[in-house]
N, C-alpha and C positions, 0 to 999 in steps of 0.2 A: 538835500532837497531831492525828492523823487521827481518823476516826470510831470506830476500834477502841479499846476500853478494855483496856489491858494490865495485867498483874500489877504491874509497876513503877509505872504511873500510879495505879492504885487504892491500892496500898500507900502511896504518898506522899500522896495525897488523904486517906486515912484518918488517917494520922499527923498531918497538918496540920489536920484538922477535928475530931478528937475532943478533948473538953475537956482543956485542958492541965493542970488541977489533978489530974485522974485519971491522966493520963499513959498513953500507949500507946507501948511501945518498938517499934523497927523489926521485930523478929521477930514480935511479936503482930499488928502491922498487916499484915505479909506473910501470916501464917497466915490472918487474916480475909479478906484479898483473895483468896487461893487458894480458900478455902471458898466465898465468894460467887461467884467466877467459875466454879467447878465447876457451879453451878446454871444460870448463864446460857449457858455454852458460847459459841457464836458469835452468840447472839441478844441483842437489846437489851431483851427483856422475857420474863418467865416467869410462869407461872400460880401463884397463891398456894397452891393446895391441895397442891402437891408438898412444901411445907415442913413440917418437924416443929416443934413449939413452940419448942425451943431455937434452931433456925435462924431462925424468925420473929422471935425476940427480937433476934438480931443484925441482921436486916433493919430492924427498928424503930429500933435504935440508929443505923444508917446513914441512915435516913430523918430522924431528929432532927438528924443532922449535915448534912443537905441533899444527900447523895450519891445517895440513892434516892428514888423517889416511887411512888405507887400510882395505878392507874386501874381503873375497873370498866366492864364492858360488861353490858348487860342484853339478854336475848333471850327470846322467847316460845316455850315448848315446844309441841309438837304438840297437847297436851291443854289449852292455853290458860294454863298457869301461867307466871309470870315467873321467869327464872333469872338470877342475877347471877354473873358471873365476875370475880374480882379478880386483877389483875396487878401485878407489881413491875417498875419500869423504872429504868435508869440515868439520872441527871441529868448528862449529859456536860458541859454548860456549867459546872455547879458543880464537877464533878471537875476539869476543866481549871483553873478558878479556884483550887482548893485545891492543885493541883500547884505553882502559882506564886502564892502568896498575896501576895507583895510587889510584884507587877507594877504595881499602882496607884501605889505610892509611887515606883517607878522612873520611871514616866511623868511624874509631877509634877516630879521632880528634873530629868529631861531637858528639860522645858519651861522650867524656871528657868534651866538652863544655856544654852539656846538664846537666851534674852533677852540674855545676856552678849555673844554673837556679833553681835547686831543693832546694837550700838553701835560695832562696829569699822568702819573705812572700807573700801570695796570694794577698794582697791589693796593692802590688807594681805596678800592671798593671792597676789599676783603675785611672781614671783622676780626678783631683780635679778642681772644678770650682771656 
């Protein structure tokens, strides 16, 4: 996966990260992925105040699933007041992890299998004519 979060990537990450007891089917995950990506466009972060309350609820759900996170920036206005700006960001590392949730178990299995090959003699790989 490159740095771009695609609809397919986000759909799979949502489907694999949302609580299995509630269950989210492929179509619901796809619709949510499209909805969220429409806010982000080609950006990795968006400002929170563009969201309506029902949109924000979906973002909080994805934050709970680990796919989004927030950050805030504080700035001083010309009149001396502090102003806070809240942003939503993709957690690309977690999205990638949720696309392939079983990668850890595959790596462990591969490591176990490689131990089998260590016991073979070196000449086992040579061909006899």
